[in-house]
C-alpha positions as CSV (number, residue, x, y, z in Angstrom):
1,X,95.2,-79.1,-16.0
2,X,92.1,-78.7,-18.1
3,X,88.7,-78.5,-16.6
4,X,85.7,-78.8,-18.9
5,X,82.1,-78.1,-18.3
6,X,78.9,-76.6,-19.8
7,X,76.8,-73.5,-19.3
8,X,73.5,-74.7,-18.1
9,X,70.9,-74.7,-15.4
10,X,69.6,-78.0,-13.9
11,X,66.3,-79.0,-15.4
12,X,63.4,-78.2,-13.0
13,X,62.3,-81.8,-12.9
14,X,65.7,-83.2,-12.1
15,X,67.3,-83.3,-8.7
16,X,70.5,-81.2,-8.4
17,X,72.6,-84.1,-7.2
18,X,71.4,-86.4,-10.0
19,X,72.0,-83.7,-12.6
20,X,75.6,-83.1,-11.3
21,X,76.2,-86.9,-11.3
22,X,75.1,-87.0,-15.0
23,X,77.7,-84.3,-15.8
24,X,80.4,-86.2,-13.9
25,X,79.5,-89.3,-15.9
26,X,80.2,-87.4,-19.1
27,X,83.6,-86.4,-17.8
28,X,82.7,-82.8,-16.8
29,X,84.5,-81.3,-13.8
30,X,83.1,-77.7,-14.2
31,X,79.7,-76.0,-14.6
32,X,78.6,-72.5,-15.2
33,X,75.2,-71.4,-14.1
34,X,73.8,-68.8,-16.6
35,X,71.9,-66.3,-14.5
36,X,71.7,-64.3,-17.6
37,X,68.1,-63.1,-17.3
38,X,67.9,-62.5,-13.6
39,X,68.3,-64.3,-10.3
40,X,66.4,-67.6,-10.3
41,X,68.1,-68.8,-7.1
42,X,68.4,-67.3,-3.7
43,X,71.5,-67.8,-1.4
44,X,70.1,-70.9,0.3
45,X,69.7,-72.8,-2.9
46,X,73.1,-71.6,-4.1
47,X,74.7,-72.8,-1.0
48,X,73.1,-76.2,-1.2
49,X,74.1,-76.6,-4.9
50,X,77.6,-75.4,-4.1
51,X,78.0,-78.1,-1.4
52,X,76.9,-80.8,-3.9
53,X,79.2,-79.6,-6.5
54,X,82.2,-79.5,-4.1
55,X,81.5,-83.0,-3.0
56,X,81.9,-84.1,-6.7
57,X,85.0,-82.0,-7.3
58,X,83.1,-79.7,-9.6
59,X,84.3,-76.1,-10.2
60,X,81.4,-73.7,-10.2
61,X,81.1,-70.3,-12.0
62,X,78.2,-68.0,-12.6
63,X,77.3,-65.8,-15.6
64,X,75.8,-62.6,-14.4
65,X,72.7,-61.2,-16.0
66,X,73.2,-59.5,-19.3
67,X,72.0,-56.2,-17.8
68,X,74.7,-56.4,-15.1
69,X,77.2,-54.2,-17.0
70,X,79.6,-51.4,-16.0
71,X,79.2,-48.9,-18.8
72,X,75.6,-47.7,-18.2
73,X,75.7,-43.9,-17.6
74,X,72.2,-43.1,-16.6
75,X,72.4,-42.7,-12.7
76,X,69.2,-44.6,-11.9
77,X,70.0,-47.5,-14.3
78,X,73.6,-47.5,-13.2
79,X,72.7,-48.1,-9.6
80,X,70.7,-51.1,-10.6
81,X,73.3,-52.6,-12.9
82,X,76.0,-52.2,-10.3
83,X,73.8,-53.7,-7.7
84,X,73.2,-56.7,-10.0
85,X,77.0,-57.2,-10.4
86,X,77.3,-57.0,-6.6
87,X,74.4,-59.4,-6.0
88,X,75.7,-62.0,-8.5
89,X,79.1,-62.0,-6.7
90,X,77.3,-62.6,-3.4
91,X,75.5,-65.5,-4.9
92,X,78.8,-66.7,-6.2
93,X,80.2,-66.6,-2.7
94,X,77.3,-68.8,-1.5
95,X,77.9,-71.2,-4.4
96,X,81.6,-71.5,-3.6
97,X,82.2,-70.1,-7.2
98,X,85.7,-69.0,-8.2
99,X,84.5,-66.6,-10.9
100,X,81.4,-64.7,-11.9
101,X,81.4,-63.7,-15.5
102,X,80.1,-60.3,-16.7
103,X,79.9,-58.4,-19.9
104,X,81.5,-55.0,-19.6
105,X,78.9,-53.1,-21.7
106,X,78.4,-51.2,-24.9
107,X,80.5,-48.4,-26.4
108,X,77.7,-46.1,-27.7
109,X,79.8,-43.5,-29.5
110,X,82.0,-43.0,-26.4
111,X,85.7,-42.7,-26.3
112,X,87.9,-45.3,-24.6
113,X,89.1,-43.0,-21.9
114,X,85.4,-42.1,-21.0
115,X,84.5,-45.8,-20.9
116,X,87.5,-46.7,-18.7
117,X,86.6,-43.9,-16.3
118,X,83.0,-45.1,-16.1
119,X,84.1,-48.7,-15.5
120,X,86.6,-47.6,-12.8
121,X,84.1,-45.4,-11.0
122,X,81.6,-48.3,-10.9
123,X,84.2,-50.8,-9.6
124,X,85.3,-48.3,-6.9
125,X,81.7,-48.1,-5.8
126,X,81.2,-51.9,-5.4
127,X,84.7,-52.8,-4.3
128,X,84.2,-52.3,-0.6
129,X,81.2,-54.7,-0.8
130,X,82.8,-57.4,-2.8
131,X,86.5,-57.5,-2.3
132,X,86.2,-59.7,0.8
133,X,84.0,-62.3,-0.9
134,X,86.8,-64.3,-2.4
135,X,85.0,-64.4,-5.8
136,X,86.7,-62.9,-8.9
137,X,84.8,-60.6,-11.2
138,X,85.6,-62.1,-14.6
139,X,85.2,-59.6,-17.5
140,X,84.3,-61.3,-20.7
141,X,86.0,-60.3,-23.9
142,X,83.7,-58.4,-26.3
143,X,82.3,-60.2,-29.3
144,X,81.5,-57.4,-31.6
145,X,82.5,-53.8,-32.4
146,X,79.5,-52.4,-30.5
147,X,80.7,-53.9,-27.2
148,X,83.4,-52.5,-24.9
149,X,86.0,-54.9,-23.5
150,X,89.0,-56.0,-25.6
151,X,91.6,-58.0,-23.8
152,X,93.7,-54.9,-23.6
153,X,90.8,-53.0,-22.0
154,X,90.3,-55.7,-19.4
155,X,94.1,-55.7,-18.6
156,X,93.9,-51.9,-17.9
157,X,90.9,-52.4,-15.6
158,X,92.6,-55.4,-13.8
159,X,95.7,-53.3,-13.0
160,X,93.5,-51.1,-10.9
161,X,91.3,-53.8,-9.3
162,X,93.0,-57.0,-8.4
163,X,89.6,-58.8,-7.9
164,X,89.1,-58.5,-11.7
165,X,90.1,-61.3,-14.0
166,X,90.0,-61.8,-17.8
167,X,87.5,-64.3,-19.2
168,X,88.4,-65.3,-22.7
169,X,85.4,-66.2,-24.9
170,X,87.4,-67.9,-27.7
171,X,84.5,-67.5,-30.1
172,X,84.5,-63.7,-29.5
173,X,88.3,-63.5,-30.0
174,X,88.0,-65.6,-33.1
175,X,85.2,-63.3,-34.5
176,X,87.0,-60.0,-33.6
177,X,90.2,-61.3,-35.2
178,X,88.4,-62.1,-38.5
179,X,88.7,-65.8,-37.9
180,X,92.3,-65.7,-36.8
181,X,92.3,-68.6,-34.3
182,X,93.0,-71.4,-36.8
183,X,96.4,-72.6,-35.5
184,X,98.0,-73.6,-32.3
185,X,100.3,-70.6,-32.7
186,X,97.3,-68.2,-32.8
187,X,96.0,-69.5,-29.5
188,X,99.5,-69.4,-28.1
189,X,99.8,-65.7,-29.0
190,X,96.7,-64.9,-26.9
191,X,98.2,-66.9,-24.0
192,X,101.5,-65.0,-24.4
193,X,99.6,-61.7,-24.2
194,X,97.8,-62.8,-21.1
195,X,101.1,-63.7,-19.4
196,X,102.6,-60.4,-20.4
197,X,99.7,-58.3,-19.1
198,X,98.4,-60.3,-16.1
199,X,100.2,-61.8,-13.0
200,X,100.4,-65.6,-13.2
201,X,98.2,-66.1,-10.1
202,X,95.4,-64.2,-11.9
203,X,95.3,-66.4,-15.0
204,X,96.2,-69.9,-13.8
205,X,93.7,-71.4,-14.1
206,X,92.3,-69.2,-16.9
207,X,88.5,-69.1,-17.1
208,X,87.3,-69.4,-20.7
209,X,84.2,-70.1,-22.9
210,X,84.1,-72.0,-26.1
211,X,81.7,-72.6,-29.0
212,X,81.8,-72.6,-32.8
213,X,80.3,-69.4,-34.3
214,X,79.4,-67.4,-37.4
215,X,80.8,-63.9,-37.7
216,X,81.1,-60.9,-39.9
217,X,83.4,-57.9,-40.1
218,X,81.5,-56.5,-37.1
219,X,82.0,-59.5,-34.9
220,X,80.0,-62.5,-33.8
221,X,76.6,-63.2,-35.4
222,X,75.5,-66.4,-33.8
223,X,76.7,-69.7,-32.3
224,X,76.9,-72.8,-34.6
225,X,76.9,-76.5,-33.9
226,X,80.5,-77.6,-33.4
227,X,82.2,-78.4,-36.6
228,X,80.2,-76.0,-38.8
229,X,82.5,-73.1,-38.2
230,X,86.3,-72.7,-38.2
231,X,87.1,-72.7,-34.4
232,X,88.7,-75.9,-33.1
233,X,89.0,-76.9,-29.5
234,X,91.9,-79.3,-30.2
235,X,94.2,-76.4,-31.1
236,X,93.3,-74.7,-27.8
237,X,94.1,-78.0,-26.0
238,X,97.5,-78.1,-27.8
239,X,98.3,-74.5,-26.9
240,X,97.5,-74.7,-23.2
241,X,99.3,-78.0,-22.9
242,X,102.4,-76.6,-24.6
243,X,102.2,-73.5,-22.3
244,X,101.7,-75.5,-19.1
245,X,98.6,-73.4,-18.3
246,X,95.7,-74.5,-16.2
247,X,92.4,-73.6,-17.8
248,X,88.6,-73.9,-17.4
249,X,86.7,-74.3,-20.6
250,X,82.9,-73.8,-20.5
251,X,81.1,-74.9,-23.6
252,X,78.3,-72.5,-24.5
253,X,77.1,-74.6,-27.3
254,X,73.3,-75.4,-27.5
255,X,73.5,-79.1,-28.4
256,X,74.7,-82.0,-26.3
257,X,76.5,-83.4,-29.3
258,X,78.5,-80.2,-29.6
259,X,79.4,-80.3,-25.9
260,X,80.8,-83.9,-26.3
261,X,82.7,-83.0,-29.5
262,X,84.3,-79.9,-28.0
263,X,85.4,-81.9,-24.9
264,X,86.8,-84.8,-26.9
265,X,88.7,-82.5,-29.2
266,X,90.0,-80.4,-26.4
267,X,91.3,-83.3,-24.4
268,X,92.8,-85.0,-27.4
269,X,94.7,-81.9,-28.3
270,X,96.1,-81.6,-24.8
271,X,97.3,-85.2,-24.7
272,X,99.0,-84.8,-28.1
273,X,101.4,-82.2,-26.8
274,X,104.1,-82.4,-24.1
275,X,104.4,-79.2,-22.1
276,X,107.6,-77.3,-22.6
277,X,109.4,-75.8,-19.6
278,X,109.1,-72.0,-19.4
279,X,112.8,-71.7,-18.7
280,X,115.5,-72.7,-16.3
281,X,114.3,-72.0,-12.8
282,X,116.5,-70.1,-10.4
283,X,115.7,-72.6,-7.6
284,X,118.2,-75.1,-9.0
285,X,118.2,-77.2,-5.8
286,X,114.9,-78.7,-6.8
287,X,112.3,-76.9,-4.7
288,X,108.8,-78.2,-5.6
289,X,107.1,-74.8,-5.3
290,X,105.2,-73.9,-8.4
291,X,105.8,-70.2,-8.7
292,X,103.2,-68.5,-11.0
293,X,105.7,-66.2,-12.7
294,X,109.2,-67.6,-12.4
295,X,112.1,-65.8,-13.9
296,X,114.4,-67.7,-16.2
297,X,118.2,-67.6,-16.1
298,X,121.2,-68.6,-18.0
299,X,124.8,-69.3,-16.9
300,X,127.4,-66.7,-17.3
301,X,131.0,-66.2,-16.1
302,X,130.0,-64.9,-12.7
303,X,127.2,-67.4,-12.0
304,X,123.8,-66.7,-13.6
305,X,121.8,-63.8,-15.1
306,X,118.1,-63.5,-15.8
307,X,116.7,-63.7,-19.3
308,X,113.4,-62.3,-20.6
309,X,113.4,-59.2,-18.4
310,X,113.9,-55.7,-19.9
311,X,117.3,-55.6,-18.1
312,X,119.3,-58.6,-17.1
313,X,120.0,-59.1,-13.4
314,X,122.8,-61.1,-12.1
315,X,121.8,-63.9,-9.7
316,X,124.5,-65.3,-7.3
317,X,124.4,-68.5,-5.3
318,X,120.8,-69.6,-6.2
319,X,121.4,-73.0,-4.5
320,X,122.4,-71.6,-1.2
321,X,120.2,-72.8,1.7
322,X,118.2,-69.8,3.0
323,X,115.5,-71.2,5.2
324,X,117.2,-74.2,6.8
325,X,117.3,-77.0,4.2
326,X,113.7,-76.3,3.1
327,X,114.2,-73.4,0.6
328,X,117.2,-71.9,-1.1
329,X,118.1,-68.4,-2.1
330,X,116.7,-69.0,-5.6
331,X,113.3,-69.7,-4.1
332,X,113.4,-66.3,-2.4
333,X,114.2,-64.7,-5.8
334,X,111.4,-66.6,-7.5
335,X,108.9,-65.6,-4.9
336,X,109.7,-61.9,-5.2
337,X,109.6,-62.2,-9.0
338,X,106.2,-63.8,-8.9
339,X,104.7,-61.4,-6.3
340,X,106.1,-58.4,-8.1
341,X,102.8,-57.1,-9.7
342,X,101.2,-57.2,-6.3
343,X,104.1,-55.9,-4.2
344,X,105.6,-53.2,-6.3
345,X,102.7,-50.7,-5.9
346,X,103.4,-50.9,-2.1
347,X,107.1,-50.2,-2.5
348,X,107.2,-47.9,-5.5
349,X,108.4,-44.4,-4.6
350,X,109.4,-45.3,-1.1
351,X,112.9,-45.4,0.4
352,X,113.8,-49.0,1.3
353,X,115.8,-50.2,4.2
354,X,117.2,-53.5,3.1
355,X,117.2,-56.2,5.7
356,X,120.0,-58.4,4.3
357,X,120.7,-62.0,5.4
358,X,123.9,-63.1,3.5
359,X,123.8,-66.6,5.0
360,X,120.0,-67.0,5.1
361,X,117.3,-66.6,7.7
362,X,119.4,-68.4,10.4
363,X,122.5,-66.3,9.9
364,X,123.7,-62.9,10.9
365,X,121.8,-59.9,9.3
366,X,122.2,-56.2,8.9
367,X,120.1,-53.2,7.7
368,X,121.4,-51.3,4.8
369,X,120.0,-47.8,4.1
370,X,122.6,-46.3,1.8
371,X,122.2,-47.9,-1.7
372,X,125.5,-49.7,-2.3
373,X,127.9,-48.2,-4.9
374,X,127.7,-51.4,-7.0
375,X,123.9,-51.1,-7.5
376,X,123.1,-50.9,-11.2
377,X,122.8,-47.4,-12.7
378,X,119.2,-48.0,-13.7
379,X,118.0,-48.6,-10.1
380,X,116.2,-45.5,-8.8
381,X,117.6,-43.9,-5.7
382,X,115.8,-41.8,-3.2
383,X,118.1,-39.2,-1.5
384,X,116.8,-38.1,1.9
385,X,118.8,-35.7,4.1
386,X,120.2,-37.0,7.3
387,X,120.7,-34.4,10.1
388,X,123.0,-36.9,11.8
389,X,125.3,-37.4,8.8
390,X,124.8,-33.8,7.6
391,X,124.2,-35.1,4.0
392,X,121.6,-37.1,2.2
393,X,121.3,-40.9,2.4
394,X,120.6,-42.4,-1.0
395,X,118.2,-45.2,-0.4
396,X,117.4,-47.8,-2.9
397,X,113.8,-48.0,-4.2
398,X,111.8,-50.7,-6.0
399,X,110.0,-49.5,-9.1
400,X,109.9,-52.6,-11.4
401,X,110.5,-56.3,-11.4
402,X,114.2,-55.9,-12.2
403,X,114.9,-53.8,-9.2
404,X,112.9,-56.2,-7.0
405,X,114.8,-59.2,-8.3
406,X,118.1,-57.3,-7.7
407,X,117.2,-56.5,-4.1
408,X,116.2,-60.1,-3.5
409,X,119.5,-61.3,-4.9
410,X,121.2,-59.0,-2.4
411,X,119.9,-61.5,0.2
412,X,117.2,-59.0,1.3
413,X,114.7,-61.4,2.8
414,X,112.6,-58.6,4.3
415,X,111.4,-55.5,2.5
416,X,111.2,-52.5,4.8
417,X,109.8,-49.4,3.0
418,X,109.1,-46.1,4.6
419,X,105.6,-45.1,5.6
420,X,105.8,-42.1,3.4
421,X,106.9,-41.6,-0.2
422,X,110.3,-40.1,-1.0
423,X,109.0,-36.9,-2.5
424,X,107.0,-36.1,0.7
425,X,109.0,-38.0,3.2
426,X,107.7,-36.0,6.2
427,X,104.1,-37.0,5.6
428,X,103.1,-40.7,6.0
429,X,100.4,-42.4,3.8
430,X,99.0,-44.4,6.7
431,X,99.0,-44.8,10.4
432,X,100.2,-48.1,11.8
433,X,99.3,-50.1,14.9
434,X,102.1,-52.6,15.4
435,X,100.8,-55.4,17.8
436,X,103.8,-57.2,19.3
437,X,103.1,-60.0,21.7
438,X,105.6,-60.1,24.5
439,X,107.1,-63.3,26.0
440,X,104.3,-65.4,27.4
441,X,101.5,-63.7,25.4
442,X,99.3,-65.8,23.2
443,X,98.1,-65.4,19.6
444,X,94.6,-65.2,20.9
445,X,95.6,-62.1,22.9
446,X,97.0,-60.5,19.7
447,X,93.8,-61.1,17.7
448,X,91.6,-60.0,20.6
449,X,93.6,-56.7,20.8
450,X,93.3,-56.2,17.0
451,X,89.6,-56.7,17.4
452,X,89.4,-53.9,20.0
453,X,91.3,-51.5,17.8
454,X,89.0,-52.3,14.9
455,X,85.9,-51.4,17.1
456,X,87.4,-48.0,18.0
457,X,88.4,-47.2,14.5
458,X,85.0,-48.2,13.2
459,X,83.5,-45.8,15.8
460,X,85.8,-43.1,14.5
461,X,84.5,-43.8,10.9
462,X,88.0,-44.8,9.8
463,X,88.6,-47.8,7.5
464,X,91.4,-50.1,8.6
465,X,93.2,-53.1,7.2
466,X,95.0,-55.9,8.9
467,X,97.9,-58.1,7.9
468,X,99.8,-60.8,9.7
469,X,103.3,-59.6,10.5
470,X,104.6,-62.9,9.2
471,X,106.2,-63.5,12.6
472,X,104.1,-63.3,15.8
473,X,102.1,-60.2,15.6
474,X,99.5,-58.2,13.5
475,X,99.9,-54.9,11.7
476,X,96.9,-52.6,11.3
477,X,97.0,-49.9,8.7
478,X,94.8,-46.8,8.6
479,X,95.2,-45.2,5.1
480,X,95.3,-41.4,5.3
481,X,95.9,-38.5,3.0
482,X,99.7,-37.5,3.2
483,X,99.1,-34.2,4.8
484,X,100.0,-34.9,8.5
485,X,103.4,-34.9,10.0
486,X,104.6,-38.1,11.7
487,X,104.2,-36.6,15.2
488,X,100.5,-36.0,14.6
489,X,99.9,-39.5,13.2
490,X,101.9,-41.0,16.1
491,X,99.8,-39.0,18.6
492,X,96.6,-40.4,17.1
493,X,97.9,-44.0,17.3
494,X,99.1,-43.5,20.9
495,X,95.7,-42.0,22.0
496,X,93.8,-45.0,20.5
497,X,96.3,-47.4,22.1
498,X,95.9,-45.8,25.5
499,X,92.1,-46.3,25.2
500,X,92.7,-50.0,24.6
501,X,95.1,-50.3,27.5
502,X,92.6,-48.5,29.8
503,X,89.9,-51.0,28.6
504,X,92.0,-54.1,29.3
505,X,95.3,-53.4,31.1
506,X,95.7,-57.1,31.9
507,X,96.0,-57.9,28.1
508,X,97.5,-54.8,26.5
509,X,100.4,-52.6,27.3
510,X,102.2,-49.5,26.0
511,X,105.0,-49.5,28.6
512,X,108.3,-48.8,26.9
513,X,110.5,-50.7,29.4
514,X,110.5,-54.3,28.1
515,X,111.2,-55.8,31.5
516,X,107.9,-54.3,32.8
517,X,105.6,-55.3,30.0
518,X,104.8,-58.8,31.2
519,X,103.0,-61.4,29.0
520,X,100.9,-58.9,27.2
521,X,100.4,-57.4,23.7
522,X,102.5,-54.3,23.2
523,X,101.1,-51.6,21.0
524,X,104.1,-49.9,19.5
525,X,102.9,-46.4,18.4
526,X,106.5,-45.3,17.9
527,X,106.6,-47.2,14.6
528,X,105.0,-44.0,13.3
529,X,108.3,-42.1,13.0
530,X,110.0,-40.9,9.9
531,X,112.9,-43.2,9.0
532,X,111.5,-46.2,11.0
533,X,110.1,-49.0,8.9
534,X,108.0,-52.1,9.2
535,X,108.0,-55.2,7.1
536,X,105.9,-54.5,4.0
537,X,102.8,-56.4,3.0
538,X,103.8,-59.5,1.1
539,X,107.3,-59.3,2.5
540,X,109.0,-62.6,3.4
541,X,110.1,-62.9,7.0
542,X,113.3,-64.7,8.2
543,X,111.6,-67.6,10.0
544,X,111.2,-71.4,9.3
545,X,109.0,-72.1,6.3
546,X,109.5,-68.6,4.8
547,X,106.3,-67.0,6.1
548,X,104.8,-64.0,4.3
549,X,103.2,-60.9,5.8
550,X,99.7,-61.3,4.4
551,X,96.5,-59.2,4.4
552,X,93.6,-60.8,6.2
553,X,89.9,-60.1,6.5
554,X,88.7,-58.9,9.8
555,X,86.3,-61.8,10.1
556,X,89.3,-64.2,9.8
557,X,91.0,-63.1,13.0
558,X,89.8,-66.1,14.9
559,X,91.0,-68.6,12.4
560,X,94.3,-67.2,11.0
561,X,97.6,-68.1,12.6
562,X,100.8,-66.1,12.1
563,X,102.7,-68.7,9.9
564,X,99.7,-69.7,7.8
565,X,100.9,-68.0,4.6
566,X,104.3,-68.8,3.1
567,X,106.1,-68.4,-0.2
568,X,104.8,-71.8,-1.2
569,X,101.1,-71.5,-0.4
570,X,100.1,-67.9,-0.7
571,X,99.2,-68.1,-4.4
572,X,95.7,-69.6,-4.2
573,X,94.8,-66.9,-1.7
574,X,95.9,-64.2,-4.1
575,X,93.9,-65.7,-6.8
576,X,90.8,-65.8,-4.6
577,X,91.1,-62.3,-3.1
578,X,93.5,-60.3,-5.1
579,X,95.2,-57.5,-3.2
580,X,93.2,-57.0,0.0
581,X,95.6,-54.1,0.8
582,X,94.9,-52.2,-2.4
583,X,92.7,-49.6,-0.6
584,X,95.6,-48.8,1.7
585,X,97.4,-47.2,-1.3
586,X,94.5,-44.9,-2.1
587,X,94.4,-42.9,1.1
588,X,91.3,-40.7,1.2
589,X,90.9,-40.4,4.9
590,X,91.5,-37.5,7.3
591,X,92.1,-37.4,11.0
592,X,90.5,-34.2,12.2
593,X,87.1,-35.7,13.1
594,X,88.7,-38.6,14.8
595,X,91.1,-36.3,16.8
596,X,88.1,-34.2,17.9
597,X,86.3,-37.4,19.0
598,X,89.3,-38.6,20.9
599,X,89.8,-35.2,22.6
600,X,93.2,-34.5,21.2
601,X,93.8,-30.8,21.8
602,X,95.2,-28.5,19.1
603,X,98.5,-28.0,21.0
604,X,99.0,-31.8,20.9
605,X,98.9,-31.9,17.1
606,X,100.9,-28.9,16.0
607,X,103.8,-31.1,14.8
608,X,106.4,-29.2,16.8
609,X,107.9,-32.4,18.2
610,X,108.2,-34.1,14.8
611,X,111.3,-36.1,14.0
612,X,112.9,-38.1,11.3
613,X,115.2,-40.8,12.5
614,X,118.1,-41.4,10.1
615,X,121.5,-42.8,11.1
């Protein structure tokens, strides 16, 4: 699907609704507001315009001020530029915008590593203020050799910050390549690079800008009326149609005639080409899920094997029903292949207990800790000594897409990683509050309890992050530095839980005897034990509809339901928010001040009762 629009502000003497109607009459279904000189609108005007645009099916984006860049080094100026990026994203939220476009900044005789560190530091500063907005920060490709921000640079940044997206200014790419975009194949090579470097949910639809231009060996000089240069929109239309890629194209031309010619050429090129399938999908039973990064397969003597990955992985029984008759095993494999860029950082380096369901979610299941002997040699193992066995258990780990696909093909519906990494398995990276509603308890009780925990954690100055369990409960993670033994972390969670029970014993319980709990929410602090695991973020759960354990915003508690997010519908949410659980991986919090505030005595936190549970 191609959306086309222009970069323009409504004329002052024209009503917003009338102006939008005029764009729709010209066949436009997107518009970019160029706030390039400052902030002409406040949030109220943005919200009103956004509603009008939404009524007309118009996609809205915003170009941030030219001074809102990420490579300014002077501390005073840097604070202002970062504030401008943040403010533009907040205005984008009011507009219902999917993307705000920003220039990365200038090089100024600095080395790439220095610039990347500067950009990362700035994004770390604004991330807590913008990641919940649901608006992507689109970094525009540089147009000359003085500017920072090649497509490769943007890919490096986006790997660290999942709310960052690439914005392709085709004129800039054309100029920087010395006029290289003169064939469908040239556009396709850029698309191929994007698919290699970015997850599918982050680039479909791909936000782009287009105009004809004049350039020199140093890059773009100026825009030209369409047709006077060598860049042609029809070739772009052919390339995206052949690739089956959704795209937003914003004309930055200065003449109405150029807008019309670009749109006509673009759409004519798209119609001229029939999209080619990306490969044979594993879900051969005909599931209608559009996975953003499906693996491709080919038949072999034993069934099927993947193609296009660094190492082929055998796929068995892809047509086998796995979630009733709704989804097959192949759908599970395709989900994990597509979620891999988001999920792998949460699994990498952690021992994995595989919850295997050979006959699907409705069948018998078992947990497998010892990595099976038939696992491929390249799959990384994590040996952890078991006192019970008197020898190490070699757990499987997931470190790349091949290992994740292999584990999924083992009928592992749920991914259960340790709370600690294998090299420091005694020291968890986060404390977990597992909220488990007992028989008769309601979802409202679960969200209410989660809200109470959030209040206490806020009072303790500890950041926390919630996710649906994918079943009936909520998991709350408190990222910490891996310097505390499990017993100490468990004591902290238990103490907070006891405060919640004391505050509302009619709703919350920590009684271990199941029969005595009643219709309440059980806070299971004993999940914080070495060797015990909990379903990972983005793990599928073995329930009808294939629900996924999904991060949620704290202000979504009242509206989210446990089965809202599934392997079929999670993708637009990822595109909107990126990985809301990314901060969990960074740690950076310590418990001493919280323990003192809770009155946990030194003798209670000496770790002497620590344990690692391995069968």
